C-alpha positions as a LaTeX table, in Angstrom:
\begin{tabular}{lrrr}
\hline
Residue & $x$ (\AA) & $y$ (\AA) & $z$ (\AA) \\
\hline
Met1 & $-24.22$ & 24.75 & 44.54 \\
Ala2 & $-21.80$ & 27.39 & 45.87 \\
Gly3 & $-22.38$ & 29.51 & 42.77 \\
Gly4 & $-26.18$ & 29.39 & 43.32 \\
Lys5 & $-25.86$ & 30.53 & 46.93 \\
Gln6 & $-23.57$ & 33.37 & 45.89 \\
Lys7 & $-26.09$ & 34.47 & 43.26 \\
Asn8 & $-28.96$ & 34.38 & 45.78 \\
Arg9 & $-26.97$ & 36.51 & 48.22 \\
Leu10 & $-26.33$ & 39.07 & 45.51 \\
Val11 & $-30.01$ & 39.14 & 44.49 \\
Leu12 & $-31.16$ & 39.58 & 48.12 \\
Ser13 & $-28.61$ & 42.34 & 48.67 \\
Val14 & $-29.89$ & 44.24 & 45.64 \\
Ala15 & $-33.52$ & 43.69 & 46.74 \\
Ala16 & $-32.73$ & 44.98 & 50.26 \\
Ala17 & $-30.97$ & 48.04 & 48.82 \\
Leu18 & $-33.96$ & 48.83 & 46.59 \\
Phe19 & $-36.37$ & 48.36 & 49.50 \\
Leu20 & $-34.41$ & 50.72 & 51.74 \\
Gly21 & $-34.05$ & 53.23 & 48.91 \\
Ile22 & $-37.79$ & 53.33 & 48.29 \\
Val23 & $-38.49$ & 53.64 & 52.05 \\
Val24 & $-36.09$ & 56.57 & 52.27 \\
Met25 & $-37.66$ & 58.15 & 49.18 \\
Glu26 & $-41.14$ & 57.75 & 50.63 \\
Thr27 & $-40.00$ & 59.23 & 53.92 \\
Phe28 & $-37.94$ & 62.23 & 52.82 \\
Ile29 & $-39.21$ & 62.87 & 49.28 \\
Pro30 & $-43.02$ & 62.44 & 49.39 \\
Ala31 & $-44.29$ & 61.31 & 45.99 \\
Asn32 & $-47.86$ & 60.58 & 46.99 \\
Val33 & $-48.65$ & 56.90 & 46.25 \\
Val34 & $-46.57$ & 56.59 & 43.08 \\
Gly35 & $-43.31$ & 55.79 & 44.85 \\
Ala36 & $-44.92$ & 52.86 & 46.70 \\
Tyr37 & $-45.28$ & 51.00 & 43.42 \\
Gly38 & $-41.47$ & 50.76 & 43.44 \\
Phe39 & $-41.79$ & 47.92 & 45.99 \\
Val40 & $-42.64$ & 45.70 & 43.00 \\
Leu41 & $-38.92$ & 45.59 & 42.15 \\
Pro42 & $-37.63$ & 43.91 & 45.38 \\
Ile43 & $-40.61$ & 41.52 & 45.27 \\
Leu44 & $-39.68$ & 40.43 & 41.72 \\
Leu45 & $-36.04$ & 39.98 & 42.74 \\
Val46 & $-36.88$ & 37.93 & 45.85 \\
Ala47 & $-39.14$ & 35.70 & 43.72 \\
Thr48 & $-36.08$ & 34.51 & 41.75 \\
Val49 & $-34.68$ & 33.01 & 45.00 \\
Arg50 & $-37.73$ & 30.65 & 45.04 \\
Asn51 & $-38.26$ & 30.74 & 48.79 \\
Arg52 & $-41.88$ & 31.14 & 49.89 \\
Lys53 & $-41.08$ & 32.13 & 53.49 \\
Leu54 & $-38.73$ & 34.82 & 52.27 \\
Met55 & $-41.37$ & 36.03 & 49.83 \\
Tyr56 & $-43.98$ & 36.24 & 52.60 \\
Leu57 & $-41.55$ & 38.28 & 54.72 \\
Thr58 & $-40.68$ & 40.61 & 51.82 \\
Leu59 & $-44.34$ & 41.16 & 50.91 \\
Ala60 & $-45.21$ & 41.92 & 54.52 \\
Leu61 & $-42.38$ & 44.47 & 54.84 \\
Cys62 & $-43.35$ & 46.13 & 51.54 \\
Ile63 & $-47.04$ & 46.42 & 52.58 \\
Ile64 & $-46.08$ & 47.81 & 56.00 \\
Ala65 & $-43.74$ & 50.32 & 54.34 \\
Thr66 & $-46.59$ & 51.25 & 51.96 \\
Tyr67 & $-48.99$ & 52.06 & 54.81 \\
Ile68 & $-46.29$ & 53.95 & 56.75 \\
Gly69 & $-46.82$ & 56.69 & 54.19 \\
Leu70 & $-50.18$ & 57.35 & 55.84 \\
Leu71 & $-48.33$ & 58.75 & 58.84 \\
Arg72 & $-47.36$ & 61.82 & 56.85 \\
Pro73 & $-49.60$ & 64.86 & 57.24 \\
Thr74 & $-52.21$ & 65.11 & 54.48 \\
Lys75 & $-54.61$ & 67.77 & 53.42 \\
Pro76 & $-58.04$ & 67.73 & 55.09 \\
Gly77 & $-60.35$ & 65.20 & 53.43 \\
Arg78 & $-57.50$ & 63.37 & 51.65 \\
Phe79 & $-56.84$ & 60.70 & 54.31 \\
Val80 & $-59.58$ & 58.34 & 53.10 \\
Ser81 & $-58.42$ & 58.55 & 49.48 \\
Ala82 & $-54.83$ & 57.97 & 50.68 \\
Val83 & $-55.94$ & 54.79 & 52.49 \\
Ile84 & $-57.74$ & 53.59 & 49.38 \\
Asn85 & $-54.70$ & 54.31 & 47.18 \\
Arg86 & $-52.33$ & 52.55 & 49.58 \\
Thr87 & $-54.68$ & 49.56 & 49.74 \\
Val88 & $-54.69$ & 49.37 & 45.96 \\
Val89 & $-50.87$ & 49.41 & 46.05 \\
Ala90 & $-50.89$ & 46.61 & 48.65 \\
Cys91 & $-53.20$ & 44.53 & 46.46 \\
Val92 & $-50.99$ & 45.08 & 43.43 \\
Leu93 & $-47.95$ & 44.05 & 45.46 \\
Gly94 & $-49.77$ & 40.90 & 46.62 \\
Ile95 & $-50.77$ & 40.01 & 43.04 \\
Val96 & $-47.24$ & 40.59 & 41.76 \\
Ala97 & $-45.80$ & 38.45 & 44.57 \\
Tyr98 & $-48.27$ & 35.63 & 43.86 \\
Val99 & $-47.76$ & 35.68 & 40.06 \\
Ser100 & $-43.99$ & 35.96 & 40.22 \\
Met101 & $-43.62$ & 33.28 & 42.90 \\
Thr102 & $-45.94$ & 30.92 & 41.05 \\
Gly103 & $-43.99$ & 31.45 & 37.84 \\
Glu104 & $-40.64$ & 30.82 & 39.51 \\
Glu105 & $-41.96$ & 27.65 & 41.19 \\
Arg106 & $-43.24$ & 26.42 & 37.82 \\
Lys107 & $-39.79$ & 27.05 & 36.35 \\
Ala108 & $-38.23$ & 25.14 & 39.26 \\
Arg109 & $-40.53$ & 22.18 & 38.62 \\
Glu110 & $-39.71$ & 22.24 & 34.92 \\
Glu111 & $-35.99$ & 22.36 & 35.66 \\
Ala112 & $-36.33$ & 19.47 & 38.10 \\
Ala113 & $-38.29$ & 17.51 & 35.51 \\
Arg114 & $-35.63$ & 18.18 & 32.88 \\
Ala115 & $-32.89$ & 17.14 & 35.32 \\
Ala116 & $-34.76$ & 13.94 & 36.19 \\
Leu117 & $-35.29$ & 13.23 & 32.48 \\
Ala118 & $-31.60$ & 13.80 & 31.79 \\
Leu119 & $-30.70$ & 11.45 & 34.66 \\
Gln120 & $-33.09$ & 8.78 & 33.38 \\
Thr121 & $-31.65$ & 9.20 & 29.86 \\
Glu122 & $-28.13$ & 8.82 & 31.24 \\
Asn123 & $-29.16$ & 5.71 & 33.17 \\
Leu124 & $-30.82$ & 4.26 & 30.08 \\
Leu125 & $-27.70$ & 4.93 & 28.00 \\
Arg126 & $-25.55$ & 3.31 & 30.69 \\
Ala127 & $-27.89$ & 0.33 & 30.85 \\
Asn128 & $-27.83$ & 0.07 & 27.06 \\
Ala129 & $-24.02$ & 0.12 & 27.07 \\
Gln130 & $-24.02$ & $-2.66$ & 29.70 \\
Leu131 & $-26.46$ & $-4.67$ & 27.58 \\
Val132 & $-24.20$ & $-4.27$ & 24.55 \\
Glu133 & $-21.21$ & $-5.39$ & 26.61 \\
Ile134 & $-23.10$ & $-8.41$ & 27.96 \\
Lys135 & $-24.23$ & $-9.27$ & 24.44 \\
Asp136 & $-20.59$ & $-9.07$ & 23.23 \\
Lys137 & $-19.49$ & $-11.37$ & 26.08 \\
Leu138 & $-22.27$ & $-13.82$ & 25.22 \\
Asn139 & $-21.25$ & $-13.78$ & 21.56 \\
Arg140 & $-17.63$ & $-14.42$ & 22.57 \\
Ser141 & $-18.72$ & $-17.30$ & 24.80 \\
Glu142 & $-20.71$ & $-18.83$ & 21.94 \\
Arg143 & $-17.76$ & $-18.40$ & 19.59 \\
Leu144 & $-15.43$ & $-20.02$ & 22.16 \\
Ala145 & $-17.82$ & $-22.97$ & 22.47 \\
Ala146 & $-18.03$ & $-23.33$ & 18.69 \\
Leu147 & $-14.25$ & $-23.00$ & 18.45 \\
Gly148 & $-13.83$ & $-25.75$ & 21.00 \\
Gln149 & $-15.94$ & $-28.13$ & 18.89 \\
Leu150 & $-14.07$ & $-27.14$ & 15.74 \\
Val151 & $-10.65$ & $-27.57$ & 17.37 \\
Ala152 & $-11.58$ & $-30.99$ & 18.67 \\
Ser153 & $-12.66$ & $-32.04$ & 15.17 \\
Val154 & $-9.50$ & $-30.66$ & 13.54 \\
Ala155 & $-7.28$ & $-32.14$ & 16.24 \\
His156 & $-8.67$ & $-35.59$ & 15.53 \\
Glu157 & $-7.88$ & $-35.28$ & 11.81 \\
Val158 & $-4.41$ & $-33.78$ & 12.36 \\
Gly159 & $-3.28$ & $-36.42$ & 14.84 \\
Thr160 & $-2.59$ & $-39.19$ & 12.30 \\
Pro161 & $-0.30$ & $-37.23$ & 9.93 \\
Leu162 & 1.56 & $-35.83$ & 12.95 \\
His163 & 2.40 & $-39.32$ & 14.17 \\
Ser164 & 3.69 & $-40.12$ & 10.70 \\
Ile165 & 5.86 & $-37.00$ & 10.69 \\
Ala166 & 7.23 & $-37.87$ & 14.13 \\
Trp167 & 8.19 & $-41.35$ & 12.91 \\
His168 & 10.04 & $-39.93$ & 9.85 \\
Val169 & 11.85 & $-37.38$ & 12.01 \\
Gln170 & 13.07 & $-40.14$ & 14.33 \\
Ala171 & 14.19 & $-42.17$ & 11.33 \\
Leu172 & 16.02 & $-39.13$ & 9.92 \\
Ala173 & 17.93 & $-38.73$ & 13.19 \\
Glu174 & 19.30 & $-42.29$ & 12.81 \\
Glu175 & 20.72 & $-41.66$ & 9.34 \\
Pro176 & 24.53 & $-42.13$ & 9.28 \\
Gly177 & 25.26 & $-38.81$ & 7.52 \\
Val178 & 23.53 & $-36.59$ & 10.11 \\
Thr179 & 25.88 & $-33.89$ & 11.47 \\
Pro180 & 25.76 & $-32.71$ & 15.11 \\
Gly181 & 24.17 & $-29.41$ & 14.01 \\
Met182 & 21.49 & $-31.22$ & 12.02 \\
Lys183 & 20.91 & $-33.60$ & 14.90 \\
Lys184 & 20.30 & $-30.64$ & 17.22 \\
Arg185 & 17.72 & $-29.23$ & 14.81 \\
Ile186 & 16.06 & $-32.64$ & 14.48 \\
Glu187 & 15.84 & $-32.91$ & 18.28 \\
Ile188 & 14.07 & $-29.55$ & 18.44 \\
Ile189 & 11.63 & $-30.61$ & 15.69 \\
Asp190 & 10.95 & $-33.92$ & 17.46 \\
Glu191 & 10.40 & $-32.17$ & 20.79 \\
Gln192 & 7.92 & $-29.69$ & 19.30 \\
Ile193 & 6.02 & $-32.43$ & 17.46 \\
Asn194 & 5.65 & $-34.28$ & 20.76 \\
Arg195 & 4.31 & $-31.10$ & 22.31 \\
Val196 & 1.77 & $-30.72$ & 19.51 \\
Val197 & 0.70 & $-34.34$ & 19.95 \\
Gln198 & 0.26 & $-33.75$ & 23.69 \\
Ile199 & $-1.85$ & $-30.66$ & 23.02 \\
Ile200 & $-4.03$ & $-32.61$ & 20.59 \\
Gln201 & $-4.52$ & $-35.36$ & 23.15 \\
Asp202 & $-5.56$ & $-32.77$ & 25.70 \\
Leu203 & $-8.06$ & $-31.28$ & 23.25 \\
Leu204 & $-9.53$ & $-34.69$ & 22.44 \\
Ser205 & $-9.84$ & $-35.69$ & 26.09 \\
Ser206 & $-11.58$ & $-32.52$ & 27.25 \\
Thr207 & $-13.10$ & $-29.34$ & 25.91 \\
Arg208 & $-11.03$ & $-27.44$ & 28.48 \\
Gln209 & $-7.30$ & $-27.03$ & 28.56 \\
Arg210 & $-5.27$ & $-29.46$ & 30.62 \\
Lys211 & $-4.63$ & $-28.13$ & 34.11 \\
Pro212 & $-1.00$ & $-27.21$ & 34.77 \\
Glu213 & 1.18 & $-29.81$ & 36.49 \\
Pro214 & 3.83 & $-27.51$ & 37.98 \\
Thr215 & 7.11 & $-28.51$ & 39.57 \\
Trp216 & 10.25 & $-26.70$ & 40.62 \\
Leu217 & 12.54 & $-26.11$ & 37.66 \\
Pro218 & 15.17 & $-23.55$ & 36.63 \\
Val219 & 13.72 & $-20.65$ & 34.69 \\
Glu220 & 16.30 & $-21.31$ & 31.97 \\
Cys221 & 14.45 & $-24.56$ & 31.22 \\
Leu222 & 11.55 & $-22.41$ & 30.08 \\
Val223 & 13.46 & $-19.72$ & 28.21 \\
Arg224 & 16.35 & $-21.45$ & 26.45 \\
Pro225 & 14.34 & $-24.12$ & 24.53 \\
Val226 & 11.93 & $-21.47$ & 23.28 \\
Ala227 & 14.78 & $-19.16$ & 22.28 \\
Ala228 & 16.42 & $-22.02$ & 20.33 \\
Leu229 & 13.10 & $-22.80$ & 18.67 \\
Met230 & 12.43 & $-19.19$ & 17.64 \\
Glu231 & 16.00 & $-18.22$ & 16.71 \\
Pro232 & 15.75 & $-19.22$ & 12.99 \\
Ala233 & 12.62 & $-17.10$ & 12.51 \\
Phe234 & 14.31 & $-14.09$ & 14.12 \\
His235 & 17.44 & $-14.58$ & 12.01 \\
Ala236 & 15.39 & $-14.85$ & 8.82 \\
Lys237 & 13.64 & $-11.49$ & 9.51 \\
Gly238 & 16.82 & $-9.75$ & 10.66 \\
Val239 & 15.61 & $-9.13$ & 14.22 \\
Ala240 & 18.04 & $-9.60$ & 17.12 \\
Leu241 & 16.93 & $-11.92$ & 19.93 \\
Arg242 & 18.83 & $-11.18$ & 23.13 \\
Val243 & 18.35 & $-13.43$ & 26.20 \\
Glu244 & 19.68 & $-12.46$ & 29.66 \\
Leu245 & 19.21 & $-15.02$ & 32.44 \\
Gly246 & 21.74 & $-13.68$ & 34.93 \\
Pro247 & 24.55 & $-15.57$ & 36.69 \\
Asp248 & 22.28 & $-17.66$ & 38.94 \\
Pro249 & 18.86 & $-18.21$ & 37.32 \\
Pro250 & 16.11 & $-18.64$ & 39.92 \\
Gln251 & 13.66 & $-21.51$ & 40.23 \\
Val252 & 10.03 & $-21.28$ & 39.20 \\
Trp253 & 6.96 & $-23.36$ & 40.08 \\
Ala254 & 5.78 & $-24.12$ & 36.59 \\
Asp255 & 4.53 & $-26.61$ & 34.02 \\
Ala256 & 7.28 & $-26.46$ & 31.37 \\
Asp257 & 5.07 & $-27.34$ & 28.41 \\
Lys258 & 2.37 & $-24.82$ & 29.33 \\
Leu259 & 4.75 & $-21.95$ & 29.99 \\
Gln260 & 6.81 & $-22.66$ & 26.88 \\
Gln261 & 3.60 & $-22.29$ & 24.86 \\
Val262 & 3.09 & $-18.87$ & 26.47 \\
Leu263 & 6.66 & $-17.76$ & 25.65 \\
Val264 & 6.37 & $-18.99$ & 22.07 \\
Asn265 & 3.22 & $-16.88$ & 21.67 \\
Leu266 & 4.83 & $-13.79$ & 23.21 \\
Leu267 & 7.98 & $-14.09$ & 21.11 \\
Thr268 & 5.90 & $-14.64$ & 17.98 \\
Asn269 & 3.92 & $-11.47$ & 18.71 \\
Ala270 & 7.15 & $-9.53$ & 19.38 \\
Leu271 & 8.69 & $-10.77$ & 16.13 \\
Thr272 & 5.59 & $-9.81$ & 14.16 \\
Ala273 & 5.59 & $-6.29$ & 15.60 \\
Thr274 & 9.32 & $-5.65$ & 15.26 \\
Pro275 & 10.77 & $-4.53$ & 11.89 \\
Ser276 & 14.04 & $-5.73$ & 10.46 \\
Gly277 & 16.97 & $-4.30$ & 12.38 \\
Gly278 & 14.99 & $-4.18$ & 15.65 \\
Glu279 & 15.56 & $-6.14$ & 18.84 \\
Val280 & 13.61 & $-8.39$ & 21.15 \\
His281 & 14.96 & $-8.68$ & 24.66 \\
Val282 & 14.12 & $-11.49$ & 27.11 \\
Ser283 & 15.26 & $-10.99$ & 30.70 \\
Val284 & 14.69 & $-12.70$ & 34.05 \\
Gly285 & 14.30 & $-11.07$ & 37.45 \\
Ile286 & 13.05 & $-11.78$ & 40.95 \\
Arg287 & 11.07 & $-9.65$ & 43.40 \\
Pro288 & 9.09 & $-10.13$ & 46.65 \\
Ala289 & 5.55 & $-11.45$ & 46.22 \\
Ser290 & 2.68 & $-9.17$ & 47.14 \\
Thr291 & $-0.10$ & $-10.33$ & 49.48 \\
Asp292 & $-2.48$ & $-10.99$ & 46.59 \\
Glu293 & 0.20 & $-12.94$ & 44.69 \\
Ala294 & 1.00 & $-15.01$ & 47.77 \\
Asp295 & $-2.68$ & $-15.88$ & 48.18 \\
Ala296 & $-2.99$ & $-16.74$ & 44.46 \\
Gly297 & 0.12 & $-18.91$ & 44.75 \\
Leu298 & $-1.38$ & $-20.84$ & 47.66 \\
Arg299 & $-4.52$ & $-21.49$ & 45.62 \\
Ala300 & $-2.67$ & $-22.60$ & 42.51 \\
Ser301 & 0.56 & $-24.19$ & 43.80 \\
Arg302 & 2.00 & $-26.25$ & 46.59 \\
Pro303 & 4.58 & $-24.05$ & 48.34 \\
Leu304 & 4.22 & $-20.82$ & 50.27 \\
Val305 & 5.13 & $-18.14$ & 47.75 \\
Glu306 & 7.52 & $-15.45$ & 49.00 \\
Lys307 & 9.23 & $-14.53$ & 45.73 \\
Met308 & 7.99 & $-13.90$ & 42.23 \\
Val309 & 10.21 & $-14.69$ & 39.25 \\
Thr310 & 9.60 & $-12.34$ & 36.32 \\
Val311 & 10.24 & $-13.15$ & 32.66 \\
Thr312 & 10.12 & $-9.94$ & 30.62 \\
Val313 & 9.75 & $-9.90$ & 26.85 \\
Ser314 & 10.26 & $-6.42$ & 25.37 \\
Asp315 & 10.54 & $-5.37$ & 21.75 \\
Thr316 & 11.37 & $-2.22$ & 19.79 \\
Gly317 & 8.41 & $-2.70$ & 17.47 \\
Cys318 & 5.44 & $-0.56$ & 16.51 \\
Gly319 & 3.65 & $-0.76$ & 19.87 \\
Met320 & $-0.09$ & $-0.47$ & 20.40 \\
Pro321 & $-2.41$ & 2.53 & 20.74 \\
Lys322 & $-4.26$ & 2.87 & 24.05 \\
Glu323 & $-7.58$ & 1.69 & 22.68 \\
His324 & $-5.97$ & $-1.57$ & 21.47 \\
Leu325 & $-3.98$ & $-2.01$ & 24.71 \\
Gln326 & $-7.20$ & $-1.87$ & 26.76 \\
Arg327 & $-8.64$ & $-4.76$ & 24.72 \\
Ala328 & $-5.45$ & $-6.80$ & 24.40 \\
Phe329 & $-6.71$ & $-9.66$ & 26.58 \\
Glu330 & $-10.16$ & $-9.88$ & 25.05 \\
Pro331 & $-10.75$ & $-13.21$ & 23.28 \\
Phe332 & $-10.89$ & $-12.89$ & 19.48 \\
Phe333 & $-9.61$ & $-9.31$ & 19.51 \\
Thr334 & $-6.81$ & $-8.98$ & 16.94 \\
Thr335 & $-5.40$ & $-6.30$ & 14.68 \\
Lys336 & $-3.80$ & $-8.81$ & 12.34 \\
Ala337 & $-5.10$ & $-9.43$ & 8.85 \\
Leu338 & $-7.78$ & $-12.06$ & 8.31 \\
Gly339 & $-6.27$ & $-15.52$ & 8.58 \\
Arg340 & $-3.10$ & $-14.29$ & 10.32 \\
Gly341 & $-4.35$ & $-14.54$ & 13.90 \\
Thr342 & $-7.31$ & $-15.65$ & 16.01 \\
Gly343 & $-7.02$ & $-13.08$ & 18.79 \\
Leu344 & $-6.78$ & $-15.85$ & 21.42 \\
Gly345 & $-3.01$ & $-15.82$ & 22.06 \\
Leu346 & $-2.80$ & $-13.25$ & 24.87 \\
Phe347 & $-6.12$ & $-14.35$ & 26.34 \\
Leu348 & $-5.02$ & $-17.97$ & 26.64 \\
Ser349 & $-1.53$ & $-16.95$ & 27.78 \\
Arg350 & $-2.90$ & $-14.94$ & 30.66 \\
Glu351 & $-5.27$ & $-17.77$ & 31.61 \\
Thr352 & $-2.32$ & $-20.18$ & 31.68 \\
Val353 & $-0.14$ & $-17.91$ & 33.81 \\
Thr354 & $-3.02$ & $-17.19$ & 36.19 \\
Ala355 & $-3.59$ & $-20.95$ & 36.60 \\
His356 & 0.03 & $-21.15$ & 37.85 \\
Gly357 & $-0.69$ & $-18.57$ & 40.57 \\
Gly358 & 1.06 & $-15.83$ & 38.61 \\
Cys359 & 0.07 & $-12.85$ & 36.49 \\
Leu360 & 0.73 & $-11.51$ & 33.01 \\
Thr361 & 0.82 & $-7.77$ & 32.35 \\
Ile362 & 1.40 & $-5.76$ & 29.21 \\
Asp363 & 2.60 & $-2.23$ & 28.64 \\
Ser364 & 2.86 & $-0.65$ & 25.23 \\
Glu365 & 3.27 & 2.75 & 23.61 \\
Glu366 & 2.59 & 3.36 & 19.97 \\
Gly367 & 5.86 & 3.76 & 18.07 \\
Lys368 & 8.04 & 2.77 & 21.04 \\
Gly369 & 7.46 & $-0.97$ & 21.46 \\
Thr370 & 5.77 & $-3.37$ & 23.84 \\
Thr371 & 6.80 & $-5.00$ & 27.10 \\
Val372 & 5.09 & $-8.10$ & 28.49 \\
Val373 & 5.94 & $-9.36$ & 31.99 \\
Ile374 & 5.18 & $-12.86$ & 33.25 \\
Ala375 & 5.35 & $-13.20$ & 37.04 \\
Leu376 & 5.46 & $-16.74$ & 38.47 \\
Pro377 & 5.90 & $-18.19$ & 41.96 \\
Gly378 & 9.60 & $-18.78$ & 42.47 \\
Leu379 & 12.62 & $-19.14$ & 44.70 \\
Gly380 & 15.89 & $-17.29$ & 44.77 \\
Lys381 & 17.79 & $-20.60$ & 44.93 \\
Arg382 & 17.25 & $-24.25$ & 44.04 \\
Pro383 & 15.03 & $-26.11$ & 46.55 \\
Val384 & 16.28 & $-29.23$ & 48.25 \\
Glu385 & 13.80 & $-31.53$ & 46.48 \\
Ala386 & 14.93 & $-30.21$ & 43.08 \\
Leu387 & 18.54 & $-31.17$ & 43.90 \\
Ser388 & 17.68 & $-34.77$ & 44.77 \\
\hline
\end{tabular}
């Protein structure tokens, strides 16, 4: 816009200079009627500005300047021919003004039509992109519905052998030759089988996940059992698992089973992305709750949330490119090989954390690793009811 105004000013300046030059030439260097045809030049320049009022003014000034030449002394009998010649010049100037102005206005209409067409094309492309996005969401919803039916069917079939495995594990724990170390491993196996059975019961009772049943508990009750469960897998791959809870671990408002599922998923992802010799670090922190987090906590939990407990899982793995990071929470999006992942882990993890009144964020840089932060409603110290 500013560039167009600057251009118009320059064009009008040149037109004015030409007009004045021709007037001076007609006044001091008489050239009969030939010089008056020079007024065509400022008229053509003013036409490019595409302003009818300005064109009318320019044409009027040029015609007046053309007839001013009649004021010069002429030879006897030449005045009538001079009037006729000047009138012809005025007609030519009028025709040039009309043709040039009409042409410029036609160009303006064509440019406006092209701009409108470009805008409509852009709107159509944007609408098409939105339709594609809506179609993708619909496809994902249909796949989620189909997956729910499939999971319910599989869960029903898996339930019976799991109960048998649980019975054999309990019997193995009662064997006389079981060492304390073996007994600890058996307890972990039994605990995880019970969790799987609970998940299957939830799937069979409803197509939706069981709502969290949070209570106040130390954050170490979430982290340590998961670290013990995942430690053999980390040791087998040669990846260090470092857990830092601090001297006085805070309390969180959480459903232990639900949040342990989230941590297992995050540690599994970190282990998959980290090569042998790398490290996965789990740390716990506490920070003030934002206004939005406090409101979310009131909707999802019982107490007034003033603090947020953070559980951070960071790895030194391969990281993710930006285009993958932007789609990390999309259901069914996965970069793993076929059969190695469903693409639902992060999606379901975030849904679980959100249902607790918290949030789950992810930050990753290709070649430098990934950091996932779980923020949950918490307290800096143990509440009275948790002590009783």
